[in-house]
Each structure stands twice: as C-alpha cells, then as structure tokens.
C-alpha positions as CSV (number, residue, x, y, z in Angstrom):
1,M,-22.1,-35.3,39.9
2,K,-18.5,-35.4,41.4
3,K,-18.6,-39.2,41.3
4,V,-19.6,-39.2,37.6
5,A,-16.8,-36.8,36.8
6,L,-14.3,-38.9,38.8
7,C,-15.4,-42.0,37.0
8,F,-15.1,-40.4,33.6
9,L,-11.6,-39.1,34.5
10,V,-10.5,-42.6,35.7
11,G,-11.9,-44.1,32.6
12,M,-10.0,-41.8,30.3
13,L,-6.8,-42.4,32.2
14,L,-7.3,-46.1,31.9
15,I,-7.9,-45.9,28.1
16,T,-4.9,-43.6,27.7
17,G,-2.9,-45.9,29.8
18,I,-3.8,-48.9,27.7
19,A,-3.1,-47.1,24.5
20,Y,0.2,-45.9,25.9
21,A,1.1,-49.4,26.9
22,E,0.2,-50.7,23.5
23,E,2.5,-48.2,21.8
24,E,5.3,-48.9,24.3
25,A,4.9,-52.6,23.4
26,C,5.3,-51.7,19.7
27,I,8.4,-49.7,20.5
28,E,9.9,-52.3,22.8
29,C,9.5,-55.1,20.3
30,H,10.6,-53.2,17.2
31,S,13.6,-51.8,19.0
32,K,14.9,-55.3,18.8
33,I,13.5,-56.4,15.4
34,T,13.8,-53.1,13.4
35,P,15.9,-50.8,15.6
36,G,16.7,-48.4,12.8
37,Q,13.1,-47.7,12.1
38,V,12.4,-47.0,15.8
39,E,15.3,-44.6,16.0
40,D,14.1,-42.8,12.9
41,W,10.7,-42.4,14.4
42,R,12.1,-41.1,17.7
43,V,13.8,-38.2,15.9
44,S,10.8,-37.4,13.7
45,A,8.3,-34.6,13.9
46,H,5.7,-37.4,14.3
47,A,7.2,-38.5,17.6
48,D,7.4,-34.8,18.8
49,N,3.7,-34.5,18.1
50,D,2.7,-37.9,19.6
51,I,1.9,-39.5,16.2
52,T,2.6,-43.0,17.2
53,C,2.7,-46.4,15.5
54,S,-1.0,-47.1,15.4
55,A,-1.8,-43.9,13.7
56,C,-0.2,-45.2,10.5
57,H,-0.1,-48.9,11.0
58,G,-3.4,-49.6,12.7
59,E,-4.0,-51.6,15.9
60,E,-4.6,-55.2,14.6
61,H,-1.0,-56.3,14.6
62,V,0.1,-57.1,18.1
63,N,2.6,-59.9,17.9
64,A,4.9,-62.0,15.6
65,N,2.0,-64.3,14.6
66,D,-0.2,-61.6,13.0
67,I,2.2,-59.7,10.9
68,A,-0.2,-59.8,7.9
69,K,-2.6,-57.6,9.9
70,V,-0.3,-54.6,9.9
71,Q,-1.5,-51.7,7.9
72,F,0.9,-50.2,5.4
73,P,-0.2,-46.6,5.1
74,D,-0.9,-45.1,1.7
75,E,-1.0,-41.4,0.7
76,H,-4.6,-41.1,2.0
77,V,-3.3,-41.8,5.5
78,C,-0.8,-38.9,5.1
79,Q,-3.6,-36.8,3.7
80,E,-5.4,-36.8,7.0
81,C,-2.7,-34.3,8.3
82,H,-1.2,-33.1,5.1
83,A,-4.2,-32.3,2.9
84,E,-2.7,-29.5,0.9
85,Q,0.4,-31.4,0.0
86,F,-1.7,-34.4,-1.0
87,E,-3.9,-32.3,-3.2
88,Q,-0.8,-30.8,-4.9
89,F,0.8,-34.1,-5.4
90,S,-2.3,-35.6,-6.9
91,H,-2.1,-33.1,-9.8
92,G,1.7,-33.4,-10.4
93,K,3.6,-35.7,-12.7
94,H,5.0,-37.8,-9.8
95,N,1.5,-39.1,-9.3
96,F,1.5,-40.7,-12.7
97,G,4.7,-42.7,-12.1
98,W,3.1,-46.0,-11.5
99,T,0.4,-45.6,-14.2
100,S,2.9,-44.6,-16.8
101,L,5.2,-47.6,-15.9
102,N,2.4,-50.1,-16.3
103,A,1.2,-48.5,-19.5
104,L,4.6,-49.2,-21.2
105,P,4.8,-52.5,-23.2
106,I,8.4,-53.0,-22.0
107,T,7.2,-53.3,-18.4
108,H,5.3,-56.5,-19.1
109,V,8.2,-58.3,-20.8
110,E,11.0,-57.6,-18.4
111,P,11.7,-59.5,-15.1
112,D,9.0,-58.7,-12.5
113,E,11.6,-58.1,-9.8
114,L,12.9,-55.1,-11.8
115,M,9.5,-53.7,-12.5
116,E,6.8,-54.3,-9.8
117,G,9.5,-55.6,-7.4
118,G,11.1,-52.2,-7.3
119,R,14.7,-52.9,-8.1
120,G,14.6,-51.5,-11.6
121,C,12.1,-49.1,-13.1
122,G,9.6,-49.8,-10.3
123,G,12.0,-48.6,-7.7
124,C,11.2,-45.0,-8.8
125,H,8.0,-45.5,-10.7
126,N,6.4,-46.7,-7.5
127,M,5.4,-43.0,-7.3
128,G,1.6,-42.5,-7.7
129,I,-1.6,-43.0,-5.8
130,K,-2.7,-46.6,-6.6
131,T,-6.2,-47.8,-6.8
132,E,-7.5,-50.5,-4.4
133,A,-7.3,-53.0,-7.3
134,Q,-3.6,-52.1,-8.0
135,K,-2.7,-52.4,-4.3
136,A,-4.5,-55.8,-4.0
137,E,-2.6,-57.0,-7.1
138,Q,0.7,-56.0,-5.6
139,L,-0.1,-57.6,-2.3
140,A,-1.1,-60.9,-4.0
141,K,2.3,-61.0,-5.7
142,G,4.0,-60.6,-2.3
143,Y,5.0,-56.9,-2.8
144,R,3.9,-55.3,0.5
145,Y,6.1,-52.2,0.7
146,Q,5.4,-50.1,-2.4
147,N,2.3,-48.6,-1.1
148,N,3.1,-45.0,-0.6
149,S,4.6,-42.2,-2.6
150,C,5.4,-39.8,0.2
151,D,8.2,-41.9,1.6
152,E,10.1,-41.7,-1.7
153,C,11.3,-38.2,-0.8
154,H,10.5,-38.1,3.0
155,T,11.9,-41.6,3.8
156,R,10.4,-43.5,6.6
157,H,10.3,-43.4,9.5
158,S,11.9,-40.0,10.1
159,F,9.8,-38.4,7.3
160,S,12.0,-35.4,7.3
161,K,11.1,-32.2,5.5
162,K,14.7,-31.2,5.4
163,E,15.7,-34.5,3.8
164,A,13.1,-33.9,1.0
165,Q,14.4,-30.4,0.5
166,D,18.0,-31.7,0.0
167,P,18.7,-32.2,-3.8
168,R,20.2,-35.5,-3.0
169,A,16.7,-36.7,-2.3
170,C,16.1,-36.5,-6.0
171,Q,19.3,-38.3,-7.0
172,Q,18.1,-41.9,-6.7
173,C,15.5,-41.5,-9.5
174,H,16.7,-38.6,-11.5
175,M,20.0,-40.0,-12.6
176,G,21.6,-42.5,-15.0
177,Y,20.9,-43.9,-18.4
178,D,17.7,-42.2,-19.5
179,H,17.6,-39.0,-17.5
180,P,20.8,-38.0,-15.7
181,Q,19.4,-34.7,-14.3
182,W,21.4,-35.3,-11.0
183,E,24.7,-35.6,-12.9
184,M,23.8,-32.5,-15.0
185,W,22.8,-30.3,-12.1
186,S,25.5,-31.4,-9.7
187,S,28.3,-30.8,-12.2
188,A,26.9,-27.6,-13.6
189,K,27.2,-24.1,-11.9
190,H,23.9,-24.4,-10.0
191,G,25.0,-27.6,-8.3
192,T,28.6,-26.7,-7.7
193,R,27.5,-23.5,-6.0
194,W,25.1,-25.5,-3.8
195,F,27.9,-27.9,-2.7
196,A,30.3,-24.9,-2.1
197,K,27.6,-23.2,0.0
198,E,26.9,-26.4,1.9
199,S,30.6,-26.7,2.8
200,G,30.8,-23.1,4.0
201,R,32.7,-21.8,1.0
202,L,29.9,-19.4,-0.1
203,P,28.2,-16.9,2.2
204,E,24.9,-18.0,3.7
205,G,22.9,-15.5,1.6
206,A,24.4,-16.6,-1.7
207,K,22.1,-18.1,-4.4
208,A,22.5,-21.8,-5.1
209,P,19.4,-23.2,-6.7
210,T,18.4,-26.8,-6.0
211,C,16.1,-29.2,-7.9
212,Q,13.3,-28.4,-5.5
213,E,13.7,-24.6,-5.9
214,C,13.3,-24.9,-9.7
215,H,10.8,-27.7,-10.0
216,L,8.9,-27.7,-6.7
217,P,9.1,-24.0,-5.8
218,N,7.9,-22.9,-2.3
219,G,7.3,-26.5,-1.3
220,N,4.6,-27.1,-3.9
221,H,4.2,-30.8,-4.6
222,S,2.8,-30.4,-8.1
223,N,5.6,-30.6,-10.6
224,H,5.6,-30.3,-14.4
225,T,8.0,-29.2,-17.2
226,A,7.2,-27.5,-20.5
227,W,8.7,-30.2,-22.7
228,G,7.9,-33.1,-20.4
229,F,9.9,-36.3,-20.2
230,L,9.4,-37.2,-23.9
231,G,10.5,-33.9,-25.4
232,V,7.4,-33.6,-27.7
233,R,4.3,-31.4,-27.6
234,L,1.0,-30.6,-29.2
235,P,0.3,-28.6,-31.3
236,L,3.3,-29.5,-33.4
237,P,6.0,-26.8,-34.1
238,E,5.3,-24.3,-36.8
239,D,8.6,-24.8,-38.5
240,P,8.0,-27.3,-41.3
241,Q,11.1,-29.4,-40.9
242,W,10.8,-29.6,-37.1
243,K,7.1,-30.5,-37.5
244,A,8.0,-33.3,-39.8
245,D,10.8,-34.5,-37.5
246,Q,8.5,-34.5,-34.4
247,I,5.8,-36.4,-36.4
248,T,8.5,-39.1,-37.2
249,I,9.4,-39.3,-33.5
250,L,5.8,-39.6,-32.5
251,K,5.4,-42.5,-35.0
252,A,8.4,-44.2,-33.4
253,M,6.7,-43.8,-30.0
254,G,3.6,-45.5,-31.5
255,V,1.6,-42.3,-30.8
256,L,0.9,-41.8,-34.5
257,N,0.2,-44.6,-36.9
258,P,3.3,-44.8,-39.2
259,E,1.1,-45.7,-42.2
260,T,-1.6,-43.1,-41.9
261,G,-0.2,-40.5,-39.5
262,K,-3.4,-40.7,-37.5
263,P,-3.3,-40.8,-33.7
264,T,-3.3,-44.3,-32.1
265,E,-4.6,-45.4,-28.7
266,R,-1.2,-44.5,-27.3
267,L,-1.8,-40.8,-27.7
268,A,-4.7,-40.9,-25.3
269,L,-2.6,-43.0,-23.0
270,V,0.3,-40.5,-23.1
271,Q,-2.1,-37.6,-22.5
272,S,-3.8,-39.4,-19.6
273,V,-0.6,-39.7,-17.7
274,D,0.3,-36.0,-18.4
275,M,3.6,-36.9,-20.2
276,I,3.1,-34.1,-22.9
277,R,1.7,-30.6,-23.0
278,S,-1.3,-31.0,-25.3
279,T,-2.0,-27.3,-25.9
280,K,0.1,-24.2,-26.5
281,E,-1.5,-22.7,-23.4
282,A,-0.3,-25.7,-21.2
283,F,3.2,-25.4,-22.6
284,D,3.3,-21.6,-22.1
285,T,2.0,-21.9,-18.6
286,E,4.9,-24.2,-17.6
287,R,7.5,-22.2,-19.5
288,N,6.4,-19.0,-17.8
289,K,6.5,-20.6,-14.4
290,M,10.1,-21.5,-15.0
291,I,10.9,-18.0,-16.2
292,E,9.5,-16.6,-13.0
293,T,11.8,-19.0,-11.1
294,C,14.8,-18.0,-13.2
295,K,14.0,-14.3,-12.5
296,K,14.9,-14.8,-8.8
297,C,18.5,-14.6,-10.0
298,H,18.5,-13.5,-13.6
299,S,16.9,-11.0,-15.9
300,E,13.8,-12.1,-17.8
301,S,15.4,-11.4,-21.1
302,Y,18.4,-13.6,-20.2
303,A,16.1,-16.4,-19.0
304,R,14.0,-16.4,-22.1
305,A,17.0,-16.4,-24.3
306,Q,18.4,-19.5,-22.5
307,M,15.1,-21.3,-22.8
308,E,14.8,-20.4,-26.5
309,M,18.4,-21.8,-27.0
310,G,17.3,-25.0,-25.4
311,D,14.3,-25.2,-27.7
312,S,16.6,-24.7,-30.7
313,M,19.0,-27.4,-29.5
314,L,16.1,-29.8,-29.2
315,Q,15.0,-28.9,-32.7
316,K,18.5,-29.8,-34.0
317,A,18.6,-33.0,-32.0
318,D,15.2,-34.0,-33.4
319,F,16.5,-33.5,-37.0
320,L,19.3,-36.1,-36.3
321,L,17.0,-38.5,-34.5
322,A,14.3,-38.4,-37.2
323,K,16.9,-39.1,-39.9
324,G,18.0,-42.2,-38.0
325,I,14.3,-43.3,-37.5
326,R,13.6,-43.0,-41.2
327,I,16.7,-45.1,-42.1
328,V,15.6,-47.9,-39.8
329,A,12.0,-47.6,-40.8
330,G,13.1,-48.1,-44.4
331,L,14.7,-51.4,-43.4
332,Y,11.3,-52.5,-41.9
333,K,9.5,-51.4,-45.0
334,D,11.8,-53.4,-47.3
335,G,11.6,-56.5,-45.2
336,I,15.2,-56.4,-44.2
337,I,14.2,-56.2,-40.5
338,E,11.3,-58.6,-39.7
339,K,8.5,-57.1,-37.7
340,P,8.3,-58.6,-34.2
341,A,5.0,-60.2,-33.5
342,D,4.3,-57.8,-30.5
343,Y,5.0,-54.6,-32.5
344,P,1.8,-52.9,-33.7
345,F,3.5,-51.8,-36.9
346,A,6.5,-52.7,-39.1
347,Y,8.3,-49.6,-37.7
348,P,10.8,-48.9,-34.8
349,D,9.0,-48.9,-31.5
350,F,10.7,-46.9,-28.7
351,L,8.3,-48.1,-26.0
352,Y,9.9,-51.5,-26.2
353,F,13.1,-49.9,-25.2
354,L,16.1,-52.1,-25.9
355,R,14.0,-55.2,-26.2
356,T,13.7,-54.8,-29.9
357,N,12.3,-58.3,-30.6
358,G,9.1,-57.7,-28.5
359,R,8.7,-60.4,-25.9
360,K,11.6,-62.5,-27.1
361,I,15.1,-62.1,-25.6
362,D,16.9,-63.5,-28.7
363,G,17.1,-62.3,-32.2
364,M,16.9,-58.6,-31.3
365,S,17.7,-55.9,-33.8
366,H,21.1,-54.2,-33.1
367,I,20.4,-51.2,-35.3
368,D,17.1,-50.7,-33.5
369,Q,19.0,-50.7,-30.2
370,V,21.5,-48.1,-31.5
371,L,18.5,-46.0,-32.5
372,F,16.9,-46.3,-29.1
373,K,20.1,-45.3,-27.4
374,M,20.2,-42.3,-29.7
375,Y,16.7,-41.4,-28.6
376,M,16.6,-42.2,-24.9
377,K,20.2,-41.7,-23.8
378,H,21.8,-39.1,-26.1
379,R,18.9,-37.0,-27.2
380,M,17.9,-36.7,-23.5
381,R,21.4,-35.5,-22.7
382,T,21.5,-33.0,-25.6
383,Y,18.4,-31.0,-24.7
384,Q,18.2,-31.6,-21.0
385,G,21.9,-30.8,-20.7
386,Q,21.1,-27.5,-22.5
387,F,18.3,-26.6,-20.1
388,H,20.4,-27.6,-17.1
389,V,23.2,-25.4,-18.4
390,N,25.8,-28.3,-18.4
391,P,28.3,-27.9,-21.2
392,D,29.8,-31.4,-21.2
393,Y,26.4,-33.2,-21.1
394,A,24.9,-31.0,-23.8
395,Y,27.9,-31.6,-26.1
396,W,30.1,-34.6,-25.4
397,Y,27.5,-36.9,-23.8
398,G,24.6,-35.6,-25.9
399,W,25.0,-34.0,-29.3
400,A,28.4,-35.5,-30.2
401,Q,27.1,-39.0,-29.3
402,M,23.9,-38.4,-31.4
403,T,26.1,-37.7,-34.5
404,N,28.1,-40.8,-33.7
405,D,24.9,-42.9,-33.4
406,L,23.6,-41.6,-36.8
407,S,26.9,-42.5,-38.4
408,E,26.7,-46.0,-37.0
409,I,23.1,-46.4,-38.1
410,E,24.0,-45.3,-41.6
411,E,26.9,-47.8,-41.8
412,L,24.8,-50.7,-40.3
413,A,22.0,-50.0,-42.8
414,K,24.4,-50.1,-45.8
415,T,25.8,-53.4,-44.6
416,M,22.4,-54.9,-43.9
417,R,21.1,-53.9,-47.3
418,A,24.2,-55.2,-49.1
419,T,24.1,-58.6,-47.2
420,H,20.3,-58.9,-47.7
421,T,20.6,-58.4,-51.5
422,K,23.3,-61.1,-51.7
423,A,21.3,-63.5,-49.6
424,H,18.3,-63.0,-52.0
C-alpha cells in the first residue's frame, strides 16, 4: 500500500514538474519575444493565483514553428472563472458591438482595415461574443487578435480590475466625432471633481462619480441607457410635433419606409441589437435605474427634473433635425439629388454615414453630409451634453452647431433648386 502511495506521489510530482517546466519555457521564450506581456502577467491576479499561460492559450503551441496552434481565448474561457460577469455582459449593450457594426451598410463599403481590422470602428466595435462562424471568418482574413471583449476594459495580460474601474478605460471608445462622452464627462463637474480627488485636492470621502459608477454600478457588466445610442424610442412620444419629428428621423435611419411609414427590416435589426427601448416599460426601467444612481448624491426631485430637461432638449434638437431631413428629402423627391443605387429609398440614409453615394467614393452629396453631421455629431452633443451636465457641449458644440447646420442646409437647398431649374 505504501509503495502504491509513493508511486502515486512520485507520478504527481513528475506531472507537476513537467507542467511547470512547460510554463517556464513559455515565460523564458516570451520574455525575449514579448517582454511587456510577460511583465503584465507577472503583476496580474492571474499570476498570483497560478493561472498560467496554458490556461488561456492551450498547450499545443510550443515553439516558433507552430505559432498557428496557439489558442486565443474568447469570453467563454474567461467565463470558466468569471461566470457572473460573463452572464451580465451577455445581456448588456457592449455585447452587441460587433453585431451592430456588421449590420450597418457603411461597414461593408469602407476600407476593411478600419472596420474588421480594428483601426477604425472595429477598434471599439470588436466588443461582443462572436459566433464560431464569425471567428472563423476573422481568422481567414488574417485578423487573429479581435477574439475577446473582456480585454477591451481589462487589457491583457494584466487584466486589472482597477484599470477597468478607471474612467480612462472608457476613453478610447467613448470619445470623438459621434459620441464624445469622455470629453463631456471629463470637462463637466463630475469629471473635474474626479481628477481633483485623484490628485489629492478633494478629501478621500468626497463624491466624484465616474462612468462606471453611473453606467456599470456595483461592478455590473450589463449596461444600457434609456434613450440608447440613437436617441429614439418606441412607443413614439405623445406630443404630436415630437412624434412627427421622430418618425421623420426613423425614416432617415431606414427603420421606417419613407413612402408608407411602415416598419422596414431595419427595425427588427435595430431591436435585435438592443439599440432602442421598444416599450415604455423598458425605457422607464432604465430611467429609474439612473435616478437611483443619481440619488446617491442628489434628491430624487432634482434628478428627475434634470432628466426631464434632457428629454426636452432632445425634443427641441429633433425639431431642427427633422426640418433639415425634410428639406433634403424634398430634393430627392424632386429629382434634384439622384438616388444612389445602394440606397433603399430616394431619401437621406443615415446608416451610410458620410458615404452619401452608397458604395461609390465620388459624386457624394454635400448637403447630405451636412445633414448627417447635424445628426451624428451635433445632435449627439446637444442631448448627451445635457445629460452629462456639460454646458459647453450642450450649447456651443451641440445646439448652436445644429442651428448653423440647418442654416447651411437651407442655403444649399435654395442654390441647388435654382441651379437645377436653370439647367432644365
């Protein structure tokens, strides 16, 4: 019996020794090839808990000749230890990043390096649990590294929880032309207080809300907002003018047929990637969640008043945008702007972004581009600046620019109609 036990112990030590030697071989080799990655792993919680290379990358890759055998872990590998976070993420809007990107017509007409290659939209919209078919398609194109969403916030190989809790972790994606939430937050009172606290100029117990505290409270990985990215919702607003304006905007998104007002296939697509709240209950749920977050610092009446002011500002922005859409739509209707072959309707199509001639790069419509800028750049700043409590973004970068856009659209339309009449 003692011999059996001794043999078992020796066997286990040999197996452990072999495994340890293999891991040491990984570390020794990669300390020369990718030293930064090894150092990141050494300071990680994974290293502290003996989660070594093979746990994520498999055991088939052992030398420079079999690099193709290395496993690039997806979210399901992370799920083995982080099941709760995986489940939350799978129900949040970040999980729809990749699907929504590939659902947009613009994605399939722009350079692949900027989309699936990850240096443009795909650099952020990589987020989302991919199917096996999607991963195989990526691999076939030579894109091996956009396989995991977790490392967007917890960057490899340190996978730091503290890093993901830092608002700067959100900056890379939530900034810039179409959604400058970083700029809005960091230059508004919430952000300035956070930076003051970080530098020791506010007491440790002072409140300084971060992106995560408002949108991912208590470490929850499922995130939504009431108005969503597009700033539209169902059912439509009760106010007749706002309802008409949102219908016009939905037509320009291709979600409603401009000729009949009936839903198109795009509505189901937009709903499938959770980009809009489709019921009053869904909207109220997200609104009330945010109110509860605001109540950690403010009174409920104050928080609700601020949210209602944001809604009101969006309503006013929609009035300007819808007016611009109708002017440009009239140019399509009268044949002054020729319908691009790829457009489903003779009507402005926001989902082609600034590529306003469909697949072509020449002959694009400038007035359509001004209209899109009004929608994607300045409307976003108007209502999101309001909700992020940023005076300059809400007014100078938002509302004031929308009025300027509308003025330019009106003048361009007059010129186009006048020159079109003379030409005919």
